[in-house]
Structure formats: C-alpha cells, structure tokens
C-alpha positions, -999 to 999 in steps of 0.1 A, spaced: 100 98 684 74 113 661 48 119 689 73 136 713 69 178 716 99 191 696 125 199 722 122 165 738 126 150 706 157 169 701 169 160 737 164 123 726 184 124 698 214 142 716 211 115 743 213 87 716 244 103 697 260 98 730 244 66 747 254 35 728 231 12 756 202 35 748 209 30 712 209 -9 714 176 -5 731 159 13 706 171 -9 679 158 -41 704 123 -22 706 118 -15 669 125 -53 662 103 -63 687 77 -41 674 85 -55 639 83 -89 645 51 -85 664 32 -68 637 42 -93 609 35 -121 638 3 -109 645 -28 -130 622 -43 -107 597 -74 -99 593 -93 -80 563 -101 -40 571 -135 -31 564 -131 -5 535 -146 27 552 -124 22 578 -94 15 558 -101 51 542 -105 69 569 -73 56 587 -55 60 547 -69 95 550 -56 99 585 -22 90 577 -14 112 549 -25 141 566 -4 134 596 23 125 575 23 154 556 24 177 585 51 156 602 70 158 570 67 198 571 77 197 608 105 178 605 116 199 576 115 229 600 133 213 626 171 207 620 185 175 636 209 188 664 247 178 659 269 156 684 287 192 688 251 204 699 244 181 725 256 179 763 258 144 783 
C-alpha cells in the first residue's frame, strides 16, 4: 500500500477494517509473494548496483516513514461501509 496516494491508502485501510474477505485475500497474496521471494534462485548482486539500490531504499524509506508519521491511520468509526 506504500505506493498508493494518501486518500486511496486511507480508503483501502478503512475497507480492510470492515471486509474480512479482502483481509484474507491480502494475507494470501502477501504469503504468496513471500514464498515466491524465498523460492527463487539467488544470484550475487554487482556491488555498484547493490550500493545504488540500498541508497534508494534508504532515501525512499525516510520519505515514507515521515509521510506515515504525518498521516494518521483511520479509526474504524471514521470508516464508512
């Protein structure tokens, strides 16, 4: 959900609070993605690509953490079916 706009993310969070089916489906998809990630043959990453990748993750992570701190998680009472 980190790639969604704030309004869309809040809408999805609200929906997940009230929709058991979607929560279960999200859980299944996340589980499938984890299984896929650990089931793929691993190859060493070239050092330069690794450094650039880690630099990008650090930069985006700081931005997302700050964005999440500024954006309150909607309470169930604020969500509409």
